[in-house]
Residue, then its C-alpha position, 0 to 999 in steps of 0.5 A: m476534486t470535491p465541490s464547495g458546499e454541502r455533498i449531497l451524492e457521493v461516488r466511490d471506485l464504481v465498477k459495473h461489468f457485464p458478463l460475456t457468456q457463451g453457449i446456451v444450455l451450459k452457459r459459461q462466463i468467458g469475460a466481461i463487458k467493462a462498461v464502468d470501471g473505477v469512478s469516483f465523484d462527489l455533487g454539492r447541493g445545488e450543483t451541475l457536474g457535466v459528464v461527456g465522452e464519445s459514444g461507449c464510454g459510459k456515461s449512460t450506464l453512469a446514469k443507471l447505477l446513480m439511479a439503482l436501475e443497475r446494480p453495481t460490480s463494486g463500489s458505492v453511491k452514497i445519496n446524503g450518506v446513505d449508500m443506494a447499492k446496498a438498500r432494498g425494498g422500502e429503504l430503496k423506494r424511499m430513496r429513490r424520490n431523492i434522484q429522478m432523471v430526465m430522459q434523451d428522447p421526449y418522443t418515446s420516453l412518454n407512453p403514447r396511451m396516457t395522457v399527460g396529467d397521468i404520465i406526471g402523476e404516476p410518481f404519485e401512485i408509486h409514493s402516494e405519501v407524496a401527494p395524497k389522491g385528492d390533491r393529485r391533480r392540483k399538484v400535476q396542473e402546479l407543475l405544468e405551471v412551473v416547466g411553462l405548459n398551460p394547466e388546462h392542457i393536462n388531458r391532453y395526450p402526448h402527440q398533441f405537444s411538440g418535441g419541446q413541450r414534450q421534454r418540458i414534461g418529462i422534466a415536470r415528471g422528474l420535479a414530481l417527487q421534489p428531488e434533490v438530485i436530477i440526471c439529465d441524460e442528454p436532455v436536448s439532443a433531440l431538439d432544435v437548436s432554438i428549443q434548446a436554449q428555451v429547455m437550458n434556461l428551464l433547467e436553469r431556472l428550476q435549479d435556483e428555484f429549487g436548489l437541485a443538483y444536475i448531473f448532466i450527460a451530453h455530446d455536444l461540449s458547448v451545452v454542457r459549458h453553459i449549464s456545468d459548474r465542473v466537467a467529468v471527462m469519460y473514456l472507456g469506463k473511467i473518468v480522464e479528467l475532472g475540473k471547474d468548466i473554466d479548467i476543462y475548457e480552457r485549460p485542459s491537461h488530458p490528450y483525450t480532453q484536448a482532442l474532444l475540444s480541437a472539434v468543437p465548431v468555432p463560429d469566428p473564422e479567425g478562431r477556426e485558423q488559429r485552432e489546431r485541429i487534433i484528429l484521433q487515429g483508430d477506433p476505441p478499444s472494446p471495453a471487453n478488453p481494454p488497454s493494458g496500463c493507459r486506456f488512451r495510449t493506443r490513440c494518444w500521440k503522447a504514449q511512451d513505454i511507462c504508458a503501457e505499464q502502469e495505469p495513471l491516476l487521477e491526480i492533480r497535475s499541470g493545470g492545477h486539477p485532476s487528470a490521469c495521464h503521465f504526461a499531462e500538460a495544460h493546453d490553451v484552446i480556442s473558446a467554443 
């Protein structure tokens, strides 16, 4: 499924395997951790793609690949038609201006020895063409104002701010180079619920104001639904279901997506009674030795012989959107 409008990010068959080695002096490879194993999707200008899945499914590794912080084993990540995986030196440096990240933890992602002005202005030291040296202080103050902070606090240190304010500083740093894509790696998971809403509203306002596209990674499915246009569900290094938010949340067709949604708390007592709770048996398999065929089959109540023999492709099935399941069946759920 491709987004409507202009595509800004194209990911094709992205793979990242981390080698497993044995020995201290004479190291030999004995296997590989298949962290990301054949991921493909597009991101449109001004669109938000939510990425969900349990811990260890490859979400953060995917973010690092998109940022070119990790080199892919194979596959491509194209921004405006240019492959970041093949870029080197000055070309890679220029491309990195277009894709920035907001980190998960606002307490450890900011250098405690640097002032807020230095933290937000550091990208200008690397990309000096964006802001001449004499203009940087004004630029930093403008960014502080854009994210709802007092420009006069430019000389304060991170410990003088609350958690929500620190995350706003991280967002300001991400905006400094005027990127087209921002990867939000669980940006509100470390914040209080009331502060989460403020940061989410800020992200939406900035998206409208600057035409940003977001990759929004999170565990909280209700947060993802609030901000996302489309949602990708990951399991053991692969996308198992992809669709518009209404497709995923109201007509999920993959058993894993249905299990995830059944675990989301429902505030309505009547809704809780009506919901069918799906409890998965066992733990996720090791990414070093994933099951043959469908990777979810060892925990799936629908699994049959074909699931072990043939890997299901991510293609349009029941429900009208792509799902990687031989027995995909749209299933109505109680809205979270």
